[in-house]
DRENDO-1510 file (C-alpha; in Angstrom, 1 decimal, always signed):
<recs>
REC; n; res; u; v; w
REC; 1; MET; +20.6; -20.8; +9.8 .
REC; 2; ALA; +18.2; -18.0; +9.9 .
REC; 3; GLN; +19.7; -14.4; +10.2 .
REC; 4; GLN; +19.1; -13.0; +13.7 .
REC; 5; HIS; +18.7; -9.2; +14.6 .
REC; 6; LEU; +17.2; -7.3; +17.6 .
REC; 7; ASP; +13.6; -6.6; +17.6 .
REC; 8; PRO; +13.7; -3.5; +19.7 .
REC; 9; THR; +9.8; -2.8; +19.4 .
REC; 10; ASP; +8.5; -6.2; +20.4 .
REC; 11; PRO; +5.1; -5.0; +22.2 .
REC; 12; ARG; +5.8; -7.7; +25.0 .
REC; 13; SER; +9.4; -6.7; +26.0 .
REC; 14; ARG; +10.3; -3.3; +24.4 .
REC; 15; ARG; +8.4; -0.8; +26.7 .
REC; 16; VAL; +10.2; +0.2; +29.9 .
REC; 17; GLY; +8.3; +1.8; +32.8 .
REC; 18; PRO; +4.4; +1.6; +33.3 .
REC; 19; ASP; +2.3; -1.0; +31.6 .
REC; 20; PRO; +0.6; +0.6; +28.5 .
REC; 21; THR; -3.1; +0.7; +29.2 .
REC; 22; GLY; -6.1; +2.6; +27.8 .
REC; 23; ASP; -4.8; +5.9; +28.8 .
REC; 24; ALA; -1.8; +5.4; +26.5 .
REC; 25; LEU; -4.3; +4.3; +23.6 .
REC; 26; ALA; -6.1; +7.7; +24.4 .
REC; 27; GLY; -3.0; +9.6; +24.2 .
REC; 28; TYR; -2.0; +7.8; +20.7 .
REC; 29; LEU; -5.6; +8.4; +19.2 .
REC; 30; ARG; -5.6; +12.2; +20.3 .
REC; 31; ALA; -2.2; +12.5; +18.6 .
REC; 32; GLN; -3.5; +10.9; +15.4 .
REC; 33; ALA; -6.5; +13.0; +15.5 .
REC; 34; THR; -4.5; +16.1; +15.8 .
REC; 35; GLU; -2.5; +15.2; +12.9 .
REC; 36; PHE; -5.6; +14.6; +10.7 .
REC; 37; LEU; -6.8; +18.0; +11.7 .
REC; 38; ARG; -3.4; +19.6; +10.9 .
REC; 39; ALA; -3.2; +17.9; +7.7 .
REC; 40; LEU; -6.9; +19.0; +6.8 .
REC; 41; ARG; -6.0; +22.6; +7.6 .
REC; 42; LEU; -2.7; +22.4; +5.4 .
REC; 43; HIS; -4.8; +20.9; +2.5 .
REC; 44; ARG; -7.4; +23.9; +2.7 .
REC; 45; GLU; -4.6; +26.3; +2.8 .
REC; 46; THR; -2.8; +25.0; -0.3 .
REC; 47; GLY; -5.7; +24.3; -2.3 .
REC; 48; ALA; -6.1; +21.9; -5.1 .
REC; 49; GLY; -6.2; +22.8; -8.8 .
REC; 50; ALA; -6.6; +20.4; -11.5 .
REC; 51; ASN; -3.4; +18.4; -10.8 .
REC; 52; GLY; -3.1; +19.4; -7.1 .
REC; 53; SER; +0.0; +21.5; -5.7 .
REC; 54; GLU; +2.8; +19.7; -4.1 .
REC; 55; GLY; +1.6; +20.9; -0.7 .
REC; 56; SER; -2.0; +19.6; -1.3 .
REC; 57; VAL; -0.5; +16.3; -2.3 .
REC; 58; GLU; +1.5; +16.0; +0.9 .
REC; 59; ALA; -1.4; +17.0; +3.0 .
REC; 60; ALA; -3.5; +14.3; +1.4 .
REC; 61; ARG; -0.9; +11.7; +2.2 .
REC; 62; ALA; -1.0; +13.0; +5.9 .
REC; 63; LEU; -4.7; +12.6; +5.9 .
REC; 64; ARG; -4.4; +9.2; +4.8 .
REC; 65; ARG; -1.8; +8.1; +7.3 .
REC; 66; SER; -3.7; +9.4; +10.2 .
REC; 67; ALA; -6.9; +8.0; +9.1 .
REC; 68; ARG; -5.3; +4.7; +8.7 .
REC; 69; ARG; -3.8; +4.8; +12.1 .
REC; 70; ILE; -7.0; +5.7; +13.8 .
REC; 71; SER; -9.0; +3.1; +11.9 .
REC; 72; ALA; -6.4; +0.3; +12.7 .
REC; 73; SER; -6.4; +1.3; +16.4 .
REC; 74; LEU; -10.3; +1.0; +16.5 .
REC; 75; HIS; -9.9; -2.5; +15.0 .
REC; 76; THR; -7.0; -3.8; +17.2 .
REC; 77; PHE; -8.2; -2.3; +20.4 .
REC; 78; GLN; -11.9; -2.4; +19.9 .
REC; 79; SER; -12.6; -3.8; +23.1 .
REC; 80; LEU; -11.3; -0.8; +25.0 .
REC; 81; LEU; -13.6; +1.6; +23.0 .
REC; 82; ASP; -17.1; +2.3; +22.8 .
REC; 83; THR; -18.7; -0.3; +20.3 .
REC; 84; ASP; -21.1; +1.8; +18.5 .
REC; 85; TRP; -18.9; +4.8; +18.2 .
REC; 86; SER; -15.9; +2.5; +16.9 .
REC; 87; GLU; -18.2; +0.6; +14.5 .
REC; 88; ALA; -19.6; +3.8; +13.0 .
REC; 89; MET; -16.0; +5.5; +12.6 .
REC; 90; ARG; -14.1; +2.7; +10.9 .
REC; 91; PRO; -15.9; +2.4; +7.7 .
REC; 92; GLU; -15.9; +6.3; +7.4 .
REC; 93; LEU; -12.0; +6.5; +8.0 .
REC; 94; ALA; -11.6; +3.7; +5.5 .
REC; 95; TRP; -13.7; +5.6; +3.0 .
REC; 96; VAL; -11.4; +8.6; +3.7 .
REC; 97; SER; -8.3; +6.9; +3.1 .
REC; 98; GLY; -9.3; +4.8; +0.1 .
REC; 99; THR; -10.9; +7.8; -1.7 .
REC; 100; LEU; -7.6; +9.9; -1.3 .
REC; 101; ALA; -5.4; +6.9; -2.3 .
REC; 102; MET; -6.7; +6.6; -5.8 .
REC; 103; GLU; -5.3; +9.7; -7.6 .
REC; 104; HIS; -1.8; +8.8; -6.4 .
REC; 105; ALA; -2.2; +5.0; -7.1 .
REC; 106; TYR; -3.1; +5.9; -10.8 .
REC; 107; THR; -0.4; +8.1; -11.1 .
REC; 108; ALA; +2.2; +5.6; -9.7 .
REC; 109; ARG; +0.9; +2.9; -11.8 .
REC; 110; LEU; +1.2; +4.8; -15.0 .
REC; 111; GLU; +4.8; +5.7; -14.2 .
REC; 112; ARG; +5.7; +2.2; -13.3 .
REC; 113; LEU; +4.2; +0.8; -16.6 .
REC; 114; LEU; +5.7; +3.5; -18.9 .
REC; 115; THR; +9.1; +3.0; -17.0 .
REC; 116; ALA; +8.7; -0.9; -17.6 .
REC; 117; LEU; +7.9; -0.4; -21.3 .
REC; 118; HIS; +10.9; +1.8; -21.9 .
REC; 119; ARG; +13.1; -0.8; -20.0 .
REC; 120; LEU; +11.7; -3.6; -21.9 .
REC; 121; SER; +11.8; -2.0; -25.6 .
REC; 122; GLY; +14.5; +0.4; -25.3 .
REC; 123; SER; +12.2; +2.8; -27.3 .
REC; 124; THR; +12.4; +6.4; -27.3 .
REC; 125; ALA; +9.3; +6.6; -29.2 .
REC; 126; PHE; +7.2; +7.8; -26.2 .
REC; 127; PRO; +8.5; +9.9; -23.2 .
REC; 128; ALA; +9.8; +8.1; -20.5 .
REC; 129; PRO; +8.5; +9.1; -16.9 .
REC; 130; THR; +10.6; +10.9; -14.5 .
REC; 131; GLY; +13.1; +8.5; -12.9 .
REC; 132; ALA; +13.2; +5.9; -15.8 .
REC; 133; ARG; +16.0; +3.4; -15.5 .
REC; 134; VAL; +17.8; +4.2; -18.6 .
REC; 135; GLY; +20.8; +2.1; -17.4 .
REC; 136; ALA; +18.3; -1.0; -17.1 .
REC; 137; ALA; +16.8; -0.3; -20.6 .
REC; 138; ALA; +20.1; -0.2; -22.1 .
REC; 139; SER; +21.2; -3.6; -20.5 .
REC; 140; ALA; +17.8; -5.3; -21.5 .
REC; 141; LYS; +18.4; -4.1; -24.9 .
REC; 142; ALA; +21.6; -5.4; -25.2 .
REC; 143; GLY; +20.5; -8.8; -24.1 .
REC; 144; ALA; +17.3; -9.6; -25.9 .
REC; 145; PRO; +16.9; -11.1; -29.4 .
REC; 146; ALA; +16.8; -8.6; -32.1 .
REC; 147; GLN; +13.6; -9.7; -33.9 .
REC; 148; GLU; +11.7; -9.8; -30.4 .
REC; 149; ARG; +13.0; -6.5; -29.5 .
REC; 150; GLY; +11.8; -5.0; -32.9 .
REC; 151; ASN; +8.4; -6.6; -32.6 .
REC; 152; LEU; +8.2; -5.2; -29.0 .
REC; 153; THR; +9.3; -1.6; -29.9 .
REC; 154; VAL; +6.9; -1.3; -32.8 .
REC; 155; GLY; +4.1; -1.8; -30.4 .
REC; 156; ALA; +5.5; -0.1; -27.3 .
REC; 157; ALA; +4.9; +3.4; -28.4 .
REC; 158; LYS; +1.1; +2.6; -29.1 .
REC; 159; ALA; +0.8; +0.5; -25.9 .
REC; 160; GLY; +2.3; +3.6; -23.9 .
REC; 161; ALA; -0.1; +6.0; -25.5 .
REC; 162; LEU; -3.2; +3.7; -24.7 .
REC; 163; LEU; -2.1; +3.2; -21.1 .
REC; 164; ASP; -1.4; +6.9; -20.7 .
REC; 165; ARG; -5.1; +7.6; -22.1 .
REC; 166; GLN; -6.8; +5.2; -19.9 .
REC; 167; LEU; -4.8; +5.8; -16.7 .
REC; 168; THR; -4.7; +9.5; -17.0 .
REC; 169; LEU; -8.5; +9.4; -17.4 .
REC; 170; ALA; -8.8; +7.4; -14.3 .
REC; 171; ARG; -6.4; +9.6; -12.4 .
REC; 172; THR; -8.4; +12.7; -13.3 .
REC; 173; ARG; -11.7; +11.1; -12.3 .
REC; 174; ALA; -10.1; +10.1; -9.0 .
REC; 175; HIS; -8.9; +13.5; -8.4 .
REC; 176; SER; -12.5; +14.8; -8.9 .
REC; 177; THR; -13.8; +12.3; -6.7 .
REC; 178; ALA; -11.4; +13.2; -4.0 .
REC; 179; LEU; -12.4; +16.8; -4.2 .
REC; 180; GLN; -16.1; +16.2; -4.2 .
REC; 181; ALA; -15.3; +13.8; -1.2 .
REC; 182; LEU; -13.5; +16.6; +0.7 .
REC; 183; GLY; -16.4; +19.1; +0.2 .
REC; 184; SER; -19.1; +16.6; +1.1 .
REC; 185; SER; -21.2; +16.6; +4.2 .
REC; 186; ARG; -20.2; +13.1; +4.9 .
REC; 187; PHE; -16.5; +14.2; +5.2 .
REC; 188; HIS; -17.4; +17.1; +7.3 .
REC; 189; ALA; -19.2; +14.9; +9.7 .
REC; 190; ILE; -16.0; +12.7; +9.9 .
REC; 191; ALA; -13.9; +15.8; +10.6 .
REC; 192; ASP; -16.3; +16.9; +13.3 .
REC; 193; LYS; -15.9; +13.5; +14.9 .
REC; 194; VAL; -12.1; +13.4; +14.6 .
REC; 195; ALA; -12.1; +17.0; +16.0 .
REC; 196; VAL; -14.0; +15.6; +19.2 .
REC; 197; LEU; -11.5; +12.7; +19.2 .
REC; 198; ALA; -8.6; +15.1; +19.6 .
REC; 199; SER; -9.9; +16.0; +23.1 .
REC; 200; GLU; -12.2; +13.3; +24.2 .
REC; 201; VAL; -11.5; +9.6; +23.5 .
REC; 202; PRO; -14.7; +7.2; +24.2 .
REC; 203; LEU; -12.8; +4.6; +26.3 .
REC; 204; THR; -14.7; +1.8; +28.2 .
REC; 205; ARG; -14.9; +2.1; +32.0 .
REC; 206; THR; -12.2; -0.7; +32.5 .
REC; 207; ALA; -9.8; +0.6; +29.7 .
REC; 208; GLY; -7.7; +2.7; +31.9 .
REC; 209; ALA; -6.6; -0.5; +33.8 .
REC; 210; THR; -6.4; -2.9; +30.8 .
REC; 211; ASP; -3.0; -3.7; +29.6 .
REC; 212; LEU; -2.7; -3.1; +25.6 .
REC; 213; ARG; +0.0; -5.4; +25.0 .
REC; 214; PRO; -2.3; -8.7; +24.9 .
REC; 215; LEU; -4.3; -7.1; +22.1 .
REC; 216; ALA; -1.2; -6.0; +20.4 .
REC; 217; THR; +0.3; -9.7; +20.6 .
REC; 218; ALA; -3.0; -10.9; +19.2 .
REC; 219; ALA; -2.5; -8.8; +16.2 .
REC; 220; GLN; +0.9; -10.1; +15.7 .
REC; 221; ASP; -0.6; -13.5; +16.0 .
REC; 222; ARG; -3.2; -13.0; +13.4 .
REC; 223; LEU; -0.2; -11.8; +11.0 .
REC; 224; THR; +1.8; -14.9; +11.9 .
REC; 225; ASP; -1.0; -17.1; +11.0 .
REC; 226; ALA; -1.8; -15.5; +7.9 .
REC; 227; VAL; +2.0; -15.7; +6.8 .
REC; 228; THR; +2.1; -19.2; +7.9 .
REC; 229; ALA; -0.8; -20.1; +5.3 .
REC; 230; LEU; +1.1; -18.3; +2.3 .
REC; 231; PRO; +2.8; -20.5; -0.2 .
REC; 232; LEU; +6.3; -19.5; +0.7 .
REC; 233; VAL; +7.8; -22.3; -1.3 .
REC; 234; THR; +6.1; -21.2; -4.4 .
REC; 235; ALA; +7.3; -17.6; -3.8 .
REC; 236; GLY; +10.9; -19.0; -3.9 .
REC; 237; ASN; +10.5; -20.0; -7.5 .
REC; 238; PRO; +11.7; -17.5; -10.1 .
REC; 239; TYR; +8.8; -18.2; -12.4 .
REC; 240; ASN; +5.2; -18.8; -11.6 .
REC; 241; ALA; +3.4; -19.9; -14.8 .
REC; 242; ALA; +0.0; -20.1; -13.3 .
REC; 243; ALA; -0.2; -16.4; -12.5 .
REC; 244; LEU; +0.6; -15.5; -16.0 .
REC; 245; VAL; -1.9; -17.7; -17.6 .
REC; 246; HIS; -4.7; -16.6; -15.4 .
REC; 247; GLY; -3.6; -12.8; -16.2 .
REC; 248; LEU; -3.9; -13.4; -19.8 .
REC; 249; SER; -7.3; -15.2; -19.8 .
REC; 250; PRO; -10.6; -13.3; -20.7 .
REC; 251; ASP; -11.7; -13.6; -16.9 .
REC; 252; THR; -11.2; -10.1; -15.5 .
REC; 253; VAL; -11.3; -11.3; -11.9 .
REC; 254; PRO; -8.3; -10.6; -9.8 .
REC; 255; HIS; -5.8; -13.5; -9.5 .
REC; 256; PRO; -6.7; -15.8; -6.6 .
REC; 257; GLN; -3.1; -16.0; -5.7 .
REC; 258; ASP; -2.7; -12.4; -4.9 .
REC; 259; ALA; -5.4; -12.0; -2.4 .
REC; 260; PRO; -3.6; -13.7; +0.5 .
REC; 261; TRP; -0.7; -11.6; +0.0 .
REC; 262; HIS; -2.9; -8.4; +0.1 .
REC; 263; GLN; -4.4; -9.6; +3.3 .
REC; 264; VAL; -0.9; -10.2; +4.9 .
REC; 265; ARG; -0.1; -6.6; +3.8 .
REC; 266; LEU; -3.1; -5.3; +5.7 .
REC; 267; LEU; -2.5; -7.3; +8.8 .
REC; 268; LEU; +1.1; -6.2; +8.8 .
REC; 269; ARG; -0.1; -2.7; +8.8 .
REC; 270; LEU; -2.4; -3.4; +11.8 .
REC; 271; HIS; +0.5; -5.1; +13.7 .
REC; 272; ARG; +2.9; -2.0; +13.0 .
REC; 273; TYR; +0.3; +0.5; +14.2 .
REC; 274; ALA; -0.5; -1.5; +17.3 .
REC; 275; ARG; +3.1; -1.5; +18.1 .
REC; 276; GLU; +3.1; +2.2; +17.8 .
REC; 277; ALA; +0.2; +2.6; +20.2 .
REC; 278; VAL; +2.0; +0.3; +22.7 .
REC; 279; SER; +5.5; +1.9; +22.5 .
REC; 280; GLY; +4.3; +5.4; +22.8 .
REC; 281; PRO; +5.8; +8.6; +21.3 .
REC; 282; LYS; +9.4; +7.6; +21.9 .
REC; 283; GLY; +8.9; +4.2; +20.8 .
REC; 284; ASN; +7.4; +5.4; +17.2 .
REC; 285; ALA; +10.9; +6.5; +16.4 .
REC; 286; VAL; +12.4; +3.1; +16.6 .
REC; 287; VAL; +12.2; +1.4; +13.1 .
REC; 288; ASP; +11.9; -2.4; +13.1 .
REC; 289; LEU; +14.1; -3.3; +9.9 .
REC; 290; ARG; +12.5; -6.7; +9.5 .
REC; 291; LEU; +9.0; -5.4; +9.4 .
REC; 292; LEU; +10.2; -2.4; +7.3 .
REC; 293; SER; +11.6; -4.7; +4.5 .
REC; 294; ALA; +8.7; -7.2; +4.8 .
REC; 295; GLY; +6.1; -4.1; +4.3 .
REC; 296; GLN; +8.3; -2.6; +1.4 .
REC; 297; ALA; +8.4; -6.0; -0.5 .
REC; 298; LEU; +4.5; -6.3; +0.0 .
REC; 299; ASN; +3.8; -2.9; -1.2 .
REC; 300; ARG; +5.9; -3.7; -4.2 .
REC; 301; HIS; +3.8; -6.8; -4.7 .
REC; 302; ARG; +0.5; -4.9; -4.5 .
REC; 303; ASP; +1.8; -2.4; -6.9 .
REC; 304; ALA; +3.1; -4.8; -9.5 .
REC; 305; SER; -0.1; -7.0; -9.2 .
REC; 306; GLU; -2.3; -4.0; -10.1 .
REC; 307; ALA; +0.0; -2.8; -12.8 .
REC; 308; ALA; -0.1; -6.3; -14.5 .
REC; 309; ALA; -4.1; -6.2; -14.2 .
REC; 310; ALA; -4.0; -2.7; -15.7 .
REC; 311; ALA; -1.7; -4.0; -18.6 .
REC; 312; ALA; -4.2; -7.1; -19.0 .
REC; 313; GLN; -7.1; -4.7; -19.2 .
REC; 314; ALA; -5.6; -2.4; -21.8 .
REC; 315; ALA; -4.8; -5.5; -23.9 .
REC; 316; ARG; -8.4; -6.5; -23.9 .
REC; 317; THR; -9.4; -3.0; -25.6 .
REC; 318; PRO; -11.1; -3.8; -28.8 .
REC; 319; ARG; -9.5; -3.3; -32.3 .
REC; 320; ILE; -6.0; -2.7; -31.1 .
REC; 321; ALA; -3.2; -3.5; -33.2 .
REC; 322; PRO; -1.6; -7.0; -32.9 .
REC; 323; ALA; +1.8; -5.2; -32.1 .
REC; 324; THR; +0.1; -3.3; -29.4 .
REC; 325; ALA; -1.3; -6.4; -28.0 .
REC; 326; TYR; +1.9; -8.0; -28.0 .
REC; 327; ALA; +3.8; -5.3; -26.1 .
REC; 328; LEU; +1.2; -5.2; -23.5 .
REC; 329; GLY; +1.4; -9.0; -23.1 .
REC; 330; VAL; +5.1; -8.7; -22.6 .
REC; 331; LEU; +4.5; -5.9; -20.2 .
REC; 332; HIS; +2.0; -7.9; -18.1 .
REC; 333; ALA; +4.5; -10.9; -18.0 .
REC; 334; ASP; +7.0; -8.6; -16.8 .
REC; 335; GLN; +4.9; -7.2; -14.1 .
REC; 336; ARG; +3.7; -10.7; -12.9 .
REC; 337; HIS; +7.5; -11.5; -12.6 .
REC; 338; GLU; +7.9; -8.4; -10.5 .
REC; 339; VAL; +5.1; -10.0; -8.3 .
REC; 340; GLU; +7.1; -13.1; -7.9 .
REC; 341; ALA; +10.2; -11.1; -7.1 .
REC; 342; ALA; +8.4; -9.2; -4.4 .
REC; 343; ARG; +7.1; -12.6; -2.8 .
REC; 344; PHE; +10.7; -13.7; -2.8 .
REC; 345; ALA; +11.8; -10.5; -1.3 .
REC; 346; PHE; +9.1; -11.0; +1.5 .
REC; 347; GLN; +10.1; -14.5; +2.1 .
REC; 348; GLN; +13.7; -13.6; +2.6 .
REC; 349; ALA; +12.7; -10.6; +4.9 .
REC; 350; TRP; +10.1; -12.5; +7.0 .
REC; 351; GLN; +12.3; -15.6; +7.5 .
REC; 352; LYS; +14.9; -13.8; +9.4 .
REC; 353; GLU; +14.7; -14.9; +13.0 .
REC; 354; THR; +14.0; -12.0; +15.3 .
REC; 355; VAL; +15.6; -11.9; +18.8 .
REC; 356; SER; +13.7; -9.7; +21.1 .
REC; 357; ALA; +15.6; -7.3; +23.3 .
REC; 358; SER; +15.4; -8.1; +27.0 .
</recs>
């Protein structure tokens, strides 16, 4: 029997009081625009050096969070907003969020891969990243055949050095790109539009009398349909050989199995943000554990998928030693196993039956 738990933020049953209309959407957008401007001011005050200070990194995350929420709201509730303005703003906000996300993504990917190499080989030949799971590495070392462990350890140091060079270079370029973007006339135009949004939301004439809940429910239905199309039976299997075979082939195209899961992750985010807009400021503080667990699983899925692709790309580097290629192959397989584990975790979280509070 499916596990049941309360769903206190269902857009059709959570809110108590007047029906949420375009006025509630306007308040939500103004709040997110204000957060965007506050984060931008913090980013300028903290500055950004070669690696970025802790304050500037947090400010960039806040910029991304508010940009995502504004863009998602323009998508979900587009029928209540000026069409030309909405269609012009959405790709610009997506550009801001995507550009600012790249540096963090490369940093996290490198740490993930070096941690996995350390865990798989038990080697101390290269420095483990902060937070490396030493206990897991010791456990893995004790259980692996000695010959395979020796072969992996030989190539792990060079594999780690190769990944460090490639991903550090990519991170540095992403950092420079983000700095250039934040100083560009394109970004300044976006910031000006967000500043106007903080005081004036371009709603349609009928938005003030239109209930937000049907549109939020439509976002939920799109998510449900996408999840229904996922191969959740395959996700219950501990080993997916098809994904490993594709990842080790010369073809560099992303694995076709991953795309539907990435799409579900985006739809889940749209659903969450629609709930926020409908439930209002007080409702935003309520956490739906089911959606939270499912979202975390899909984030792990995305991270492992991209890490596996990075390992496979590194293994295609010309003239690397066989031991290095072997270590990268083992690392790739490990990350594809992490992909399958994340899919299984999503399956377990999603299939919990939700009981709406009444």
